[in-house]
C-alpha positions, 0 to 999 in steps of 0.5 A: 279772471276779473270779478263784479263786486260791489263796494262799501266805503269805510263810514269814515273816510279811513279803513282800516279794515276789509270784510270780503262777503261770499255768497251761496250758490246762487246768489251774487254778491249783493245780497250778503252786502245787505249784511253791511247795512246792519253792521257799518253804525258798529263797524265806521272803519271797515270797507265792504265789499262782494265780488259775484260768483265766478260763474254762472248757476244753472237756476240764475245768480252766482257760483263759487264751486259745484252745487252737489251734495254734501262729502263730494269730493268733487266739493273740494276740487271745486274750491282748489281750483276758483282759490287763484282767483278769489286770493288774486282778487283779497289782494287786490281790494287789500292793495286798493285800500293801503290795507296789509293782510292781516286787517281781512276778516272773510264773512261767506254764507252756504259755500261761501262759507265753504270758500271762506274756510277753505281761503283763509285757511291758506293765505300766507297771512292770516287773517282777522276772522272768518265768518262762516254761517251755513257751512264747513270745510271742505277735504278736512282730511287735506287740511293737516297738510295745506293748513298756512294760517291759522284765523280765528274762526266762527260758525254761526249753523241754523239748529232746522237747517235741512239744506246744510244740517247741523252734524257739518257744522259740528265735525269742521269745528272738530276738524279745525280745533284739532288742526290748532285753529281757533274755533266757534260753532254756533246753532241758532235754535228755529233758524232754517238757512238764511242769516236772521238779525240774531245770526248776524249780531252773533256774527258782529260781535264776533268780527269786532272781537277778531280786530281788538286781539288784532290791533291789540296783539299783531298778525 
């Protein structure tokens, strides 16, 4: 399956990193590509890609996985089903930019965070970073048996998020840390199920530090 995607070339003209955005339920790649508007000036060597979800959402927009309650085991099954098409997309985007798999970063929002974590922990070569907003891990009980790589992870979450409560992020950090993943959770006071300027700043700092670390130490 070929995914429709928006793309932004590296401002420098020569990409050294690829950031792929994975949107939330009922959204599209275009919405998360707006993050690149904030980040491009500090990331001139980064190319950006933002695919639309695998299927239409019944409320409009697209989805990666079903709209299900937190903790529903079918969320994990949905993530597994979505994985082959997304992994193929990531590999094709890296190849198009002549970049190795260690030059990838995944950035998700809500169910896009679910997919970013699911994909990033199961790639043969660890991405440089996985950054998730307002979402967390599914299939925590299966992680130890399935984890292949351990990219650094940051999860940023609004303290007032009523749709995906903060405790889900905290639980994800605990499980990831126990699995040996370097993981940081950042609660944002006063923020709901959304991303604000503070959250974007936290994310940019994390990505830049992860790129610098990978540049120095390799995959």
